[in-house]
N, C-alpha and C positions, 0 to 999 in steps of 0.2 A: 603395579600393573599399569601398556602405552604402545607436470606434462601438459601440454596443450590438450584440449578436448579433441579427440580424433573424430573422423567422419563416422556417421552411423554405420553400424554393422548389424548383421542378422545372426551371426554365430557368436555366442558368449564363450568366455573361458569357462569350461565346465570341470568340475571336480579339481579345482585349482590346488596345488600344493600350498600348505598353510603360509609359509613364508612369502611365497609368490603372490598370494591373495593380498597380503598386507601391502606389497609393493604396488600392485595394480590399483588398489583403493587409494593409495596416497598420490600416485602419479596422474590419476584421472582428472581431477579438477584443476582449473586455474584458481589462484588465490583470489579471495574477495577484494573488491576495490578498497584502497586505503582510505582512512579518514583521519583527521587531526583532532585530538582530544586534550583537555587539560590533564595535568598529572594526577589530579584527584580522581579521574575517571579511567585511568590507563591500567590499573592493577588487573592482572589476569589476562590482558590482551597480548598482542604480539607485535614486535617492532616491524614496520614496513620499510624502514630506511635505517642506515646505520646511525647509532648514537655517537656523536662527535663532541669533542670539548669545544666550548665557545671561546675559551681563553686558556692560557697555561694553568695547569694545576700543580701546586698551588699558584695563586695569581701574584704572589709577592713573597720575599723571603720572610719566613715566620718562625717564631720560636717554638720548639717542641717540648720545652720544659719551663716551669717557673724557675726564675733565677736572675742572673745578671749577664746581659750581653756585653762582652768585653772586647776592647780593641786589641791591636797587635801587642806582642811582648808579654813578659811575665808581670804578675802583679807585685805589689799591690796596685789597684786601679782607683782612680779618682771618680767618685760617683757624681754623675751629672744630671740625674733626674730619673723618671720612670715613664714607661709606656705600657698601656694596657690593651687588651683585645678590643678591636673596634675602633681604636685611635691611631693616629699617625704620629710618628716622631718628627718633630719639626726643629730639632736642635742641631741638624747637620751631622756629617759623618763623625764616627769615633776615631780619634787618634790614639797612638800608643799610649797606654797607661790610663785610658779612660774607660768607663763602664756606665751602663744604664740598667736600672732595675726593670725586668720585663716579665709579662705573664704569658702562659701558654696561648699560642694563637695570635699573639701581638706581632706587628710588623717589625722585623729586625732592622735597626739603624744601618745605614751604609757604613762599611768599615768594620762591622762586627765580625770577629774571627769565629766565635763560638759562644755557647751559653754555659756559664758556670752555675750548676744547679744550686738552688737555695740552701739545700741541706749540706753542701760542701763549702759554703762560703762563711767567712768570718768578716764582720764589718764593724766599722766605727761610724760615727755620725757622718763622715765624709769619704771614707775609703772602703774598698772591698779587697780581700786577699783570699787566696785558695790556689789549688792546682790549676795551672793554665789549661783550658780545654784544647783538644786537638782541633786543627782547622776544620770548620764545618760542624763541629760536634753540637748536637741538639738544635741545629738550624735546618729547617726544610727549605731548600732553594727554590725559587720560582721556576715552574715547569719541571720540577724533579719527578713528579708522578706522571705527567703527560704534557706534551707541548699542545699549543692551540691547534684545533683541527684533527687531532688523532681520532680514529674510530675506536671506540671502547666496547661496543656491542654490535653484532652483525644483524642485518635484517633476518627475521625468523626467530629472534631471541624472545623467549617469554619474559613478560614484565612482572617481576616480583618486587617485594619491598626494597631489597638492596639496589635493584636497577632504578627504582623510582628515586631513591636517595642519591644515586650517582647522577641521574639526569638533572636533578635540582642542583647538585654541586657543580655541574657543568654549565649552569646558567639557563636551562630550558624551562619554559613555563608549559609547553605543550609537546606532544609526541605524534608522530605520524605512525598509525597503527593499522593493523587488520582487525576488523571487528569480530566478535564472536559469531560463528555461524548459527542461524536461527533454526531450530529443530522442532518439528511437530511430531508427536507420537500417537500413532493409531494402534490400539490394542484390540485384536479380534478374538472372538470366541463366545458362543452361546452358553458355554459351561461356567463362565466366570461370574463370581459375585464380588462385591467391593467392600463388604463390611461383615463383621461377625463370623461365626463358624458356619462353613458351607454344609448344606443338606447333601444327602447321598446323590451321587451323579453330578454334583457341582464342585468346583474348586475355587479357592480364594485367588483373586488376582494378585500375583507378587510383583509383576513388572511395572504396574502403575506407580507403586512406591519406589521400585528400584531405579528405573530408567531416568527420571529427571536429575537426581543428584549425580548419576553416572555421566550424563551429558554435560553437566556443569564441570565435573572433574576432568573430562576429556577436552574442555575448551569450548564447548557449545553453550547455547542458551535455549532452554525449553520455552516454546511459545504457547503450547497447547498440549494437553493430554486428553485424547477422546477415545471412547470405547465403542466398538462397532460389533454388531451381531454377524454371525456367519451367513445368515439368511435375511433378506435376499442378497445374493452374491453381487448384484449390481451396485450395492451400497458402497462396497469396498472400492471398486474402480472409480466411482464418482467422487468418493472422499479423497483418493490418492491424486486424482487428476485436478482437483481444486485446492490440494494442500499447499501448492507453491505460493498461495497468497499469504504474504507476510512470513514466509519461511524459505530457507535455502535447502533444507534436507527434510524428508519425511521418513521416519522410522515406523515400519509396520511389523507387529509381532504376530506370530502365527501366520497361516495361509502361505507358507513358503514351500511346502512339500507338494506332493502329487495327488493328494486325496480329493474326494469329492468337493470339499469346501475350500480347498487351497487354490485360490484363483489369482494370487499375485503374479504367477508366472505367465498369465495370459495378457498382461499389460502390453509387452512389446507388440504383439500381433494386433491388439486393439488400439493402441495409441502411437505406434511407431517409436517407442522408447528404445534407447540403446543399451544393449547388454554390456556389462563390464565383467561381472563374475556371476556364474550360475553354479552354486554349490562349491564347498571347500572340502578338500580331503583331510578332514579333521574329526575328532571325536571328543565330546559331543559338539553339535553345532553344524553338521554337514549340510543341512538344507538351508543355507543362507544365501543372499544374492544382493547384488548392487546394480541398479539401473539408473539411467539418466533420461529424463523426459526431453521432448524436443525443445522446450523453452529453457533447458539447462538445469531444471530442478532435479535433485538427487533423491533416489529411492533406496533405502537399505532395508532389506527384509531379514528379520530375525526369527529363529524358531520360537515356538510358543512356550516350550519348556524352560523354566527360569535359568537353570544353570547353563543350559545350551544357548540361551539368549545372551547371557553374560559373556561367554567365551566368544560368541559371534560378534558382539559389539566391540570387543577388543580386537577382533580380526579384521573387520571391515569398517565399522563406524569410527573408531579411533584414528586410523590412518587417513580416512576421508576428511575428517575435521582438521587434522594436522595439515593436510594439503590445502584446505580452504583458507586456513590462516597463514599459510606460507611458512609453517614450521617444518624442519626436516623430519623425516620418518625416524622415530626414536630407535637407536641401536640398543637392542635388549641385552642386559647383562647375562652372564652364564655363571652356573654353579653346579657342583657335583650333587647328584641326587642320591640320598641314602634311603633305601627302602624300595621295595618292588611296586611297580604300577602295571595295571593291565595294558596290553598293547593291542593294536589293530593293524594288520599288514596294510601298508600303503597309506596309512593315515597318521597324522600328528595327534597325539593324545594330549589333552589339556587338563591338568590336574591342580588342585589347590595345595600349596605347600607352605611350610613354616621354616624360618631360618633355624638352623641347627649348627651353630658355629659358623664356619665358612661354607657349609654345605646347606642344602634344603632337604626336608623330609615331607613326604605326603601326609596330609592330615586326615584323609578319608571323607566320607560323607558327601560324595560328589556325583551322585546319579544325575542324569540330565534334568530331572525335575526337582532336585534337592539341593538347597543352597547352604546346607549346614557347614560343609567344608570350606566353601567360599567366604562364609561369614566369619570363620575363624582364622583364615589363611592370611599370610603376609604377602603372597604373590600368587600368580598363576604360573605354572611351569609347562612349557611346551616340549 
């Protein structure tokens, strides 16, 4: 489950088709300014510039097997010594009929035609015999993997363990990266309780535990989780308009519809915020929104129902965070759906699914307020 800032506008994109909403959210921000960090701090971040080789890879002719580097011609070969990984052979080039015992990863002497594997060799105290290796056999030549300066990973690439190892192998100690966007979470609702079994008329807050790890999985960093009452309504506007301190994005749950306590939609009139998306033609999660304050801070409004909020986060928040980190908008995979799902004319339905061979099947349990299906699912299907 995964453009330059335009001039302020007064009319948002309303009831946006689901796929288009993802595109708008991704294209809206400029990427965050890059920073340089050591490799030990780069995991999970995003490359801001291409990763290039500092030198040819490998940097020298190297043995790919334990055995004997042999000179031209058939054996037997006269053994001249040994070379181990991390040491250089100083005995000059190999001539015809000469060999050097060699370890995997050691520098191959000049003149070596190939490496005769240890298990194929027969030797006396001073000679080696066995089948002559084909030219270049078991020797990795300098620059065989990549010449110096070749780009091996493009800007926008996510930095995982393999890329960190590659960067180190290329000779890098630091990387130019986009930092994780900082995200504040404001959870609204007079009805919410935060521990224990709720009393009649109250409900347990599910989004407080759900959203921080989701933000982390989507490439952001949660800086604060704050709970706000519905009354007085002015507290929401105050909290939103001060939320940019120490954060790039504020996520507000609830207050996105048109009810008496749903006041997030009044922000553009009150603050001059720029609309990007006002509601998405999907089910669940229709009353979601994306705004930008005048200072550039981003506001993502999610429905208060937990499953609806989850689908909305994947619709608007995930692409927004990708745009802020300079990552491309993920191209979603497709699969055949086995089983019936409810449909809503003109709206994309989002349902939790499990893999069933090459296809997927609905797992059920996905009312707007019910997370059972999502908890069991392998993915969300649109």
